[in-house]
N, C-alpha and C positions, 0 to 999 in steps of 0.2 A: 504493499500499499504506499509506504513511504517513497519507494522508487517511482511509482506511477504518479504520486503527487508532485514529485520533483520535476518529472517530465512535463506535467501539465503547467507548472509554474514557468518553465523555460518557454513553453510554447506561447503562453499568453504574453510573456515578455517579448517574444518575436512578433506577435500580433501588434503590439504597441509600437514596436520599431517600424513595422511595415507601413504603418500610417504616414510615416515621414519619408517613405520612398526607399528605405534601406534595403528592402528585400526585392525591390523592383528588378535588380540585376540578376535574380535567380532564374527567371524564366529562360528557357532555351531559345536559341536564335531563330528557330522556325516559327515562333509565335508571331501573330500579327502585330504591327506597329500600333502603339497606343495612341488614341485620339486625345489631344489635349482638351481639358475641360475649359469652357468659356464662362462657366458660372455654376453655382451649386443651388439647387432649390429642393424643396421637400420631396417632390416626386422622384428626382434623381436619387435622393438618399434612400428612399423606400425601395426603389428598384434595385439599388446596389444591395441592400439588406435582403431582399427576396432572392437575388441570385446567389448570395452567400449561403443562405439557409437551404436553398434548393440543391446547390452543389454538395453540401454536406450530407443531405439525405441520400442523394444519388451515390456518393462515394460509399457510404455505409452499405447500401444495397449491392452495389457492384463488387465490392471487395468480399462480400459474404458468399461462401459457396459450400456445398456439401457434395461429396463424391456420390455419383449416381443420380444427381439432379437431371432430369431430362431437358433437352433444349426448349421444349414447349413450356415447361414449368418456369424455366429461367426467363424465357421471353415474357411470360405473363407477369413476372415479378419486376422486370425492367421496363415494361410498357409504359408506366406512368412518368417515366423520366426522359425517354429518348424519342427522337422522331421515328416515324414508322419506316422511312427509308434506311435509317441506320440500323434499326432493329432486325430488318428482314435478312435472313440468312446468317445472323450472328448467333453464337452460343457461348456458354460459360467457359471461362479460362480458369482451369484448376491448376494453381501453381503448387508444384511439389507433389509428385505422384505418390510419395510415401505418407502423405497426410490424408485424413479423412474429411477434414473441413478447414475452413478459415472463418473465424469469428472476429468481428470488429468490436474492440473495447471502447474506443473513443474516436471522434473526428473533430477537427479544429480548423475551420476556415481562417487562413492567415493573410490573404491578400485578394482583393477584388479589383480588376482592371477592366475599364470600359474600352473596348476595342473598336466599337462602332455605336451608333445611337442606341441600338437595342441589343447589342452583343457584348458579352463579358467573358473574361477568362478569370477563373477562380482557382487560386492554389489552396489545396486542402491537405492538412497533415492528418494521418490516421495511425492509430495503434491497433495491431491485431495479435492474435495468439501465435502467429508465424513471424511477424516482423515488428520489432520494437517501435519503428517509425518509418512511415512512407510519406511522400508527397505526390499528390495528383494535381495535375493542371487540367481543369475541367472547362471546356468551351461551351457557353450557354447563350442561347438567343431567345428573345421574346417575340412571339408572333403578333399579328395585328390586333388580336384580342387580349394581349397582355399576358399570355401563358408562356412560361419558360419551358425550354427543352434542351437537353444536351444534343449538340449537333454533330459531335465526333467523339469517338472513344478517347478517353484521357490517356495522356502519357504519364507513366509512373516514373518519377525522378528521384535521385538521391537527395536526402536532406542534408544541407550543409551544416557543419558543426560550428559552434561558436569559435571565433578566431581563425576562420578559414582565410587563406591568403588572398590578397587582392588578385582579381583575375587579369589585370593588366600586366603584360610581360615586362620584367624589370631586367635591365642590364643589356649588354651586347649579345647578339646572336652567337650561339655556340658554334664550334667548328663543324664542318660536315662529318668528320670522323666520329666526333662525340654524338652528334644526332644519330648517325648510323648505328652506333653501338647501343643507343637507347631504344631503338625501334623494336627489337624482340622482347625487351624487358617490358616496355609499356604495352605491347600487344598481348603478352602473356598475362600481365596484371589486369588489363581491362576485361579480357575474356573470362578470367576467374572472378573478377568483380561482378560481372553480369550473371554468371552461372552459380556462384558460391552460395552456400546456405548459411555460413557463420563466419565471423571474423577469423576463426582458426584457418579457414581455407586460404587466407591471404597472408599467413604468417611469413611465408618465404619471400614476400614482395615488400612488406612494409618495414619501416624503421622500428627499432625496439621502443616499446611504450606506446606505439600508434595503434589505434583500433579503428577499422573501417568496416562498416556493415555492408555486405554484399547485397545484390538485388534479387537473389534467389530465383534467377531465371525469368524475371518479370519482362524483360526485354531480351532478344537474342542477338548475338554478334553476327555481323556480316563481313565487314572488312575495315581496315585502317586506311583512311583517305589521305591524311597528311600528318606530319609531326614537326613541330618547331621547338627549339630549345633556346633559353636565354640565361645569361649569367654563367656562374661557374659551379660552385657548390655552396649553398643549395642552387639547383637549377629550377627554373620555371618551364614546364614542358606543357605545350598546347597540342592536344591530340584531337583531330577531327575524325570521327568514325561514322560508320553507318550501322544502325541497328534495325531489327525487325520487331514491330509490335505484334505479338502473337494473337491479339484480339481480332485483327483483321489482315494480318500478313502484309501490312504496308511497311515500306522502308522509311526510316527517319534519320536525318543527320543529327549528330549530337557532338558537342564540343566539351572536352574535359580538360581542366587545367590541374596539373599535378606539380607538387613541389617535391623534388627528388634530391636526395643527399648520397654522397659516395662514402662507403666504409668497406675497407679490406679489398679495394678494387672492384667492388660491386655497387650498383645503383639500387637504392631503396626509396619507396614512396613515403614521404612524411606527412603529406596531406592531399586531399582530393577536393576539387571544387567543380560543380556541374557547370 
């Protein structure tokens, strides 16, 4: 209980920070550009709050699954939240074949961004029995009648830890030889990060005392597109990769910023920023 309470306190602190725009940089580069607000009125605030609550309710339902649930039963459960076009042909995504279910303990909307007059992107943190902390970016649109709906399946993203490094590369570009030597290390780390089930799976890649929670196969690796390195040791490494969203088999570009240190002639990850 104390651990859960501590997580909740941290999350609500993050929510307060997000209102100042500090969490705005966490959304991935494939998200639409935010529309600048020209004024705040009561209707706008109410719509923001409705989008936030709707995204939280959707996240709880979408992340909940039980082995053996039929596609028809799953679609009936998701129908109140998503458009009919999105729901058609979709089915549950059961993460972790060795588990019988996933239960959601808590959901926390932490950021609401208006991307068009009636369209929002809501970041939601969730705690489940399989994952201590997840972040979903949920795209929501209101129709002409004012009814909200999820218009695309959310992307599950890593939750940044407090004190994550600035994502802006620092220092001069590393030599080509150093960058080439990093490529297999970064590739192996990110593959394991996407598929791993516990921090123990990353123990051979991270620096001593560093804990990183893997994504448990929530997205699937496709390939490394590019890698850049800046500084010396520590290095700031920017890796652009392509992953596959198993909910609909679509490919998505993702950028990860790693801080890496060298020890005993080997490179280790000391922090990860999405």
